[in-house]
C-alpha positions as CSV (number, residue, x, y, z in Angstrom):
1,X,253.8,268.2,111.5
2,X,253.2,264.5,110.9
3,X,254.0,262.1,113.8
4,X,257.2,260.1,113.1
5,X,259.1,257.1,114.3
6,X,262.8,256.6,114.0
7,X,264.5,253.2,113.5
8,X,268.2,252.5,114.3
9,X,270.5,249.5,114.6
10,X,273.2,248.9,117.1
11,X,275.9,246.3,117.6
12,X,276.8,243.8,114.9
13,X,274.8,242.5,112.0
14,X,272.4,239.5,112.1
15,X,270.3,238.0,109.3
16,X,266.8,239.5,109.4
17,X,267.6,243.1,110.3
18,X,266.2,244.3,107.0
19,X,263.1,242.2,107.5
20,X,262.5,244.0,110.8
21,X,263.1,247.4,109.3
22,X,260.8,246.6,106.4
23,X,258.0,245.2,108.6
24,X,258.1,248.0,111.1
25,X,258.3,250.7,108.4
26,X,255.4,249.2,106.4
27,X,253.0,248.9,109.2
28,X,253.7,252.5,110.5
29,X,253.5,254.0,106.9
30,X,250.2,252.2,106.5
31,X,248.9,254.0,109.6
32,X,250.0,257.5,108.6
33,X,253.4,257.9,110.3
34,X,256.6,259.2,108.8
35,X,259.3,256.6,109.1
36,X,262.9,257.8,109.5
37,X,265.9,255.5,109.2
38,X,268.9,256.6,111.3
39,X,272.4,255.6,110.1
40,X,275.2,254.8,112.5
41,X,273.0,253.9,115.4
42,X,273.3,256.1,118.6
43,X,276.3,257.8,117.1
44,X,274.1,259.2,114.4
45,X,271.1,259.9,116.7
46,X,273.1,262.4,118.8
47,X,275.3,263.8,116.0
48,X,275.0,267.5,115.1
49,X,274.5,266.4,111.5
50,X,272.8,263.0,111.7
51,X,272.6,260.9,108.5
52,X,269.0,259.9,108.0
53,X,266.7,258.8,105.2
54,X,262.9,258.7,105.0
55,X,261.9,255.1,104.4
56,X,259.1,254.8,101.8
57,X,257.2,251.7,100.7
58,X,259.2,251.0,97.5
59,X,262.5,251.1,99.6
60,X,261.1,248.9,102.4
61,X,259.6,246.5,99.9
62,X,263.0,246.1,98.2
63,X,265.0,245.2,101.4
64,X,262.9,242.7,103.4
65,X,264.6,239.5,102.2
66,X,268.2,240.9,102.0
67,X,271.0,240.1,104.4
68,X,273.0,242.8,106.2
69,X,271.4,246.1,107.2
70,X,270.2,248.9,104.9
71,X,270.8,251.2,107.9
72,X,274.5,251.6,108.8
73,X,275.3,250.1,112.2
74,X,277.5,251.3,115.1
75,X,278.6,250.0,118.4
76,X,278.8,253.5,119.8
77,X,277.5,253.6,123.3
78,X,276.7,257.2,124.3
79,X,277.3,258.6,127.7
80,X,274.5,260.5,129.5
81,X,276.4,263.7,128.6
82,X,276.0,262.9,124.9
83,X,272.2,263.0,125.1
84,X,270.1,265.9,123.6
85,X,266.5,266.3,122.6
86,X,267.2,268.1,119.2
87,X,266.4,265.3,116.8
88,X,263.3,264.1,118.7
89,X,261.8,267.6,118.9
90,X,262.7,268.7,115.4
91,X,261.1,265.6,113.8
92,X,258.1,265.1,116.1
93,X,259.3,261.6,117.0
94,X,256.7,259.5,118.9
95,X,258.6,256.2,118.9
96,X,262.2,255.1,119.0
97,X,262.7,251.6,117.6
98,X,266.0,250.1,118.4
99,X,267.3,246.8,116.8
100,X,270.2,245.2,118.7
101,X,271.4,243.3,121.7
102,X,271.1,244.0,125.4
103,X,273.5,247.0,125.4
104,X,271.4,248.6,122.7
105,X,268.2,248.0,124.7
106,X,269.8,249.3,128.0
107,X,270.9,252.5,126.2
108,X,267.4,253.0,124.8
109,X,266.0,252.8,128.3
110,X,268.5,255.5,129.5
111,X,267.4,257.7,126.6
112,X,263.7,257.3,127.5
113,X,264.4,258.4,131.1
114,X,266.4,261.4,129.9
115,X,263.6,262.5,127.6
116,X,261.0,262.1,130.4
117,X,263.2,264.2,132.6
118,X,263.1,266.9,129.9
119,X,259.3,266.7,129.6
120,X,259.4,264.9,126.2
121,X,257.1,261.8,125.9
122,X,258.5,259.3,123.5
123,X,258.0,255.5,123.6
124,X,260.9,253.1,122.9
125,X,260.5,249.5,121.9
126,X,263.5,247.2,121.3
127,X,263.7,244.3,118.8
128,X,266.3,241.8,120.2
129,X,268.7,240.4,117.7
130,X,271.9,238.3,117.9
131,X,273.1,235.2,116.1
132,X,274.4,234.0,119.5
133,X,270.8,233.3,120.7
134,X,271.9,234.3,124.2
135,X,269.3,236.8,125.2
136,X,266.9,235.6,128.0
137,X,263.7,235.5,125.9
138,X,260.8,233.3,126.8
139,X,261.3,229.5,126.4
140,X,261.0,228.5,122.8
141,X,261.7,232.0,121.4
142,X,265.0,232.3,119.6
143,X,266.7,235.6,118.9
144,X,266.2,236.6,115.3
145,X,269.2,235.8,113.1
146,X,270.2,232.7,115.0
147,X,268.5,230.2,112.7
148,X,269.8,231.9,109.5
149,X,273.4,232.0,110.9
150,X,273.1,228.4,112.0
151,X,271.8,227.4,108.6
152,X,274.7,229.1,106.8
153,X,277.1,227.6,109.3
154,X,275.7,224.1,108.7
155,X,276.1,224.6,105.0
156,X,279.8,225.4,105.4
157,X,280.3,222.7,108.1
158,X,278.9,219.9,106.0
159,X,281.1,220.9,103.1
160,X,284.1,220.9,105.5
161,X,283.1,217.5,106.8
162,X,282.9,216.1,103.3
163,X,286.4,217.6,102.7
164,X,287.6,215.8,105.8
165,X,286.2,212.5,104.7
166,X,287.5,212.9,101.1
167,X,291.0,214.0,102.1
168,X,291.2,211.9,105.3
169,X,292.0,214.9,107.4
170,X,290.7,216.6,110.6
171,X,289.3,220.2,110.7
172,X,289.0,222.4,113.8
173,X,286.1,225.0,113.4
174,X,285.4,228.0,115.6
175,X,282.0,229.6,115.9
176,X,280.9,232.9,117.5
177,X,279.0,232.9,120.8
178,X,280.3,235.2,123.5
179,X,279.5,233.3,126.7
180,X,277.0,230.9,125.2
181,X,277.5,227.9,122.9
182,X,274.1,227.8,121.1
183,X,275.5,228.5,117.6
184,X,278.5,226.0,117.9
185,X,276.2,223.4,119.4
186,X,273.5,223.9,116.8
187,X,275.9,223.7,113.9
188,X,277.9,220.8,115.3
189,X,274.8,218.7,116.1
190,X,273.2,219.4,112.7
191,X,276.4,218.5,110.8
192,X,277.0,215.3,112.9
193,X,280.4,216.5,114.1
194,X,282.1,213.9,116.4
195,X,283.2,216.7,118.8
196,X,281.4,219.8,120.0
197,X,283.0,222.0,122.7
198,X,281.0,224.8,124.3
199,X,281.6,226.8,127.5
200,X,278.6,225.2,129.3
201,X,280.2,221.8,129.2
202,X,282.8,223.0,131.8
203,X,280.2,223.3,134.5
204,X,282.2,221.1,136.9
205,X,285.7,222.2,136.0
206,X,287.6,225.2,134.8
207,X,288.3,225.8,131.1
208,X,291.9,225.5,129.9
209,X,293.6,225.2,126.6
210,X,294.9,221.7,127.6
211,X,291.4,220.4,128.3
212,X,290.1,221.8,125.0
213,X,293.0,220.0,123.2
214,X,292.4,216.8,125.1
215,X,288.7,216.7,124.2
216,X,289.6,217.0,120.5
217,X,292.3,214.4,120.7
218,X,290.0,212.1,122.6
219,X,287.6,212.3,119.6
220,X,290.5,211.8,117.1
221,X,291.7,208.7,118.8
222,X,288.2,207.3,119.3
223,X,287.6,207.6,115.6
224,X,290.9,205.9,114.8
225,X,289.8,203.0,116.9
226,X,286.5,202.9,114.9
227,X,288.6,202.9,111.7
228,X,287.8,206.5,110.8
229,X,290.9,208.7,110.0
230,X,289.0,211.9,109.5
231,X,286.6,214.2,111.4
232,X,285.8,217.7,112.5
233,X,285.5,219.5,115.9
234,X,283.6,222.7,116.5
235,X,284.5,225.0,119.4
236,X,282.6,228.0,120.6
237,X,284.8,231.0,120.9
238,X,283.0,231.7,124.1
239,X,285.4,229.5,125.9
240,X,287.8,232.4,125.8
241,X,285.5,234.4,128.1
242,X,286.3,232.0,130.9
243,X,290.1,231.8,130.4
244,X,292.3,234.3,132.2
245,X,295.0,236.3,130.3
246,X,297.8,234.0,131.4
247,X,296.0,231.0,130.1
248,X,295.2,232.6,126.7
249,X,298.8,233.8,126.4
250,X,300.1,230.3,127.0
251,X,298.8,229.3,123.6
252,X,301.8,231.1,122.2
253,X,299.9,233.3,119.8
254,X,301.0,236.8,119.2
255,X,298.3,239.2,120.4
256,X,297.7,242.9,120.3
257,X,296.5,244.3,123.6
258,X,293.9,246.8,124.6
259,X,294.4,249.8,127.0
260,X,293.7,247.5,130.0
261,X,296.4,245.0,128.9
262,X,293.9,242.3,127.8
263,X,294.6,240.3,124.6
264,X,292.4,241.6,121.7
265,X,290.9,238.4,120.6
266,X,289.0,240.0,117.7
267,X,292.3,240.5,115.9
268,X,293.0,236.8,115.6
269,X,291.3,233.7,114.1
270,X,290.0,231.7,117.0
271,X,290.1,228.5,115.0
272,X,293.8,229.1,114.4
273,X,294.4,229.6,118.1
274,X,292.5,226.4,118.9
275,X,294.3,224.5,116.1
276,X,297.7,225.6,117.3
277,X,297.5,224.2,120.8
278,X,295.8,221.0,119.6
279,X,298.6,220.5,117.1
280,X,301.3,221.0,119.8
281,X,299.6,218.4,122.0
282,X,299.4,215.9,119.1
283,X,303.0,216.4,118.1
284,X,304.1,215.8,121.7
285,X,303.0,212.2,121.2
286,X,304.8,212.0,117.8
287,X,301.4,211.3,116.1
288,X,301.2,212.1,112.4
289,X,297.7,213.6,112.5
290,X,297.0,216.9,110.7
291,X,294.3,219.3,111.7
292,X,293.3,222.4,109.8
293,X,291.5,225.5,111.1
294,X,288.2,226.9,109.7
295,X,286.6,230.1,111.1
296,X,282.9,230.4,111.2
297,X,282.8,234.1,112.1
298,X,281.8,237.2,110.2
299,X,280.7,235.1,107.2
300,X,277.5,234.1,109.0
301,X,276.2,237.5,110.0
302,X,275.1,239.1,106.8
303,X,273.7,236.1,104.9
304,X,270.1,236.4,103.6
305,X,267.6,235.3,106.3
306,X,266.0,231.9,105.9
307,X,262.2,231.4,105.9
308,X,262.1,231.0,109.7
309,X,263.7,234.4,110.3
310,X,261.7,236.1,107.5
311,X,258.5,234.9,109.3
312,X,259.8,235.7,112.8
313,X,261.1,239.2,111.9
314,X,257.8,240.1,110.2
315,X,255.9,239.1,113.3
316,X,258.4,241.1,115.5
317,X,257.9,244.2,113.2
318,X,254.1,243.9,113.5
319,X,254.5,243.3,117.2
320,X,256.3,246.7,117.6
321,X,253.2,248.4,116.3
322,X,250.9,246.4,118.5
323,X,252.8,247.2,121.6
324,X,253.1,250.9,120.7
325,X,249.4,251.2,120.2
326,X,248.8,249.5,123.5
327,X,251.0,252.2,125.2
328,X,253.9,249.9,126.0
329,X,257.4,251.4,126.2
330,X,260.9,250.6,127.6
331,X,260.5,247.0,126.6
332,X,261.6,244.4,124.1
333,X,259.1,242.8,121.7
334,X,259.0,239.0,121.8
335,X,257.0,236.5,119.8
336,X,256.1,233.1,121.3
337,X,255.9,229.8,119.4
338,X,252.2,230.4,118.8
339,X,253.0,233.7,117.0
340,X,251.7,236.0,119.8
341,X,253.7,239.1,120.5
342,X,254.2,240.5,124.0
343,X,256.5,242.9,125.9
344,X,259.6,241.8,127.9
345,X,260.9,244.4,130.3
346,X,264.7,244.7,131.0
347,X,264.0,245.0,134.7
348,X,262.7,241.5,134.6
349,X,265.8,239.9,133.1
350,X,268.6,242.1,134.7
351,X,270.7,241.1,137.6
352,X,271.4,243.3,140.7
353,X,274.1,245.2,138.7
354,X,271.8,246.0,135.8
355,X,273.4,243.4,133.5
356,X,271.2,241.2,131.4
357,X,271.9,237.6,132.2
358,X,272.7,235.5,129.1
359,X,270.7,232.5,128.2
360,X,273.1,229.6,128.2
361,X,272.8,226.1,126.7
362,X,271.3,223.7,129.2
363,X,273.7,220.8,129.2
364,X,271.3,218.8,131.3
365,X,268.5,219.0,128.8
366,X,267.4,215.9,127.0
367,X,268.4,217.4,123.6
368,X,272.0,218.1,124.7
369,X,272.4,214.9,126.6
370,X,271.2,212.9,123.6
371,X,273.7,214.5,121.3
372,X,276.5,214.1,123.8
373,X,275.7,210.4,124.5
374,X,274.8,209.3,121.0
375,X,276.4,211.5,118.4
376,X,279.8,212.5,119.7
377,X,282.8,210.3,119.5
378,X,285.2,210.3,122.5
379,X,287.2,207.9,124.6
380,X,285.4,205.9,127.3
381,X,286.7,203.3,129.8
382,X,286.2,200.4,127.3
383,X,288.5,202.2,124.8
384,X,291.5,202.4,127.1
385,X,293.6,199.4,125.9
386,X,293.1,200.3,122.3
387,X,293.8,204.0,122.9
388,X,297.2,203.2,124.5
389,X,298.5,202.3,121.1
390,X,298.4,206.1,120.4
391,X,298.4,207.6,123.9
392,X,300.5,206.0,126.7
393,X,298.5,208.1,129.2
394,X,295.1,207.4,127.5
395,X,293.2,207.6,130.8
396,X,293.8,211.4,130.8
397,X,291.8,211.6,127.6
398,X,288.6,210.1,128.8
399,X,285.8,212.5,127.9
400,X,284.0,212.4,131.3
401,X,287.3,212.6,133.2
402,X,288.4,215.7,131.3
403,X,285.1,217.4,132.2
404,X,284.9,216.0,135.7
405,X,281.5,214.4,134.8
406,X,282.3,211.1,136.5
């Protein structure tokens, strides 16, 4: 029986998945392997009746530049008791290629250990993907999908900003990001938004709904002083990861709750939540300033990959073959700015509890400090007298005071 490889995708979509599938499949077909596509991720892999398809060259050549994923995805995380060797033995699998985030990679490692314990030798190589750009890859190496999602976000954000200017309104945008603010910062900086709010900014104080509202209002009033009655703020949804349940519930939004009593944030528009507590604060001052919510969420995940990701994903796909032939396993494939691929082992980026530490935005970097100091608009000491025409307690809206950066 011919040696085969199996490719599966876990987690949520990211632009470039099809490029990776295409690139991995093509190089292994070229070298005589059977290439199997597994639908529904790990759920399919351990199903009694897995849905698979043999990936041939015409199919792979037709998907490489498309958004989304030609292989159905799943967030299913199998327990050790779900594991079995059936599919691997039946199909003479020599390599498991997983495409996903840190959870998908960790599960692949567990599967490899299980197969070893059952005297089955199969390599596994993981291709890290997320539009959040928060996996701890080498410096200068973004996760694939980030630049495409950012590009689509900027396209929408610049249109929204033009609407703000045209209609003399303010918009409040929310962007995905879990604990990290890379996407929100990248979109906001590229679109010249006057206010960007990411979790990493709160490195010297706790995150609260009031502080988020105060930062946006600080920008609104600063722009009024400059003669600008419009603008836009972008906020990373990751700020919710640092707010306790009581703080989130204080926004007054009606949530559904999970089995542990936590608000199910995925059921609500984050931009709507942000906009509501900003509006409440504005109205408490009897200011006639309207703000409107815009969600940059699922609309960014399945757009076609831009040239950067087409190139990166092609190199990652070829890198999988290079690492496999070199005998590497239980690793992620990475590509450095020079285009060289190398393995990154989870054990080198995990904490003592086995959790992969997220790569956060470095708010002390020159890039971030330049944007904060030169591109954002917010109240400073010299604005206090002018700001008091709108806010009697204007000193509470000083940007650095809110963040405790003084």
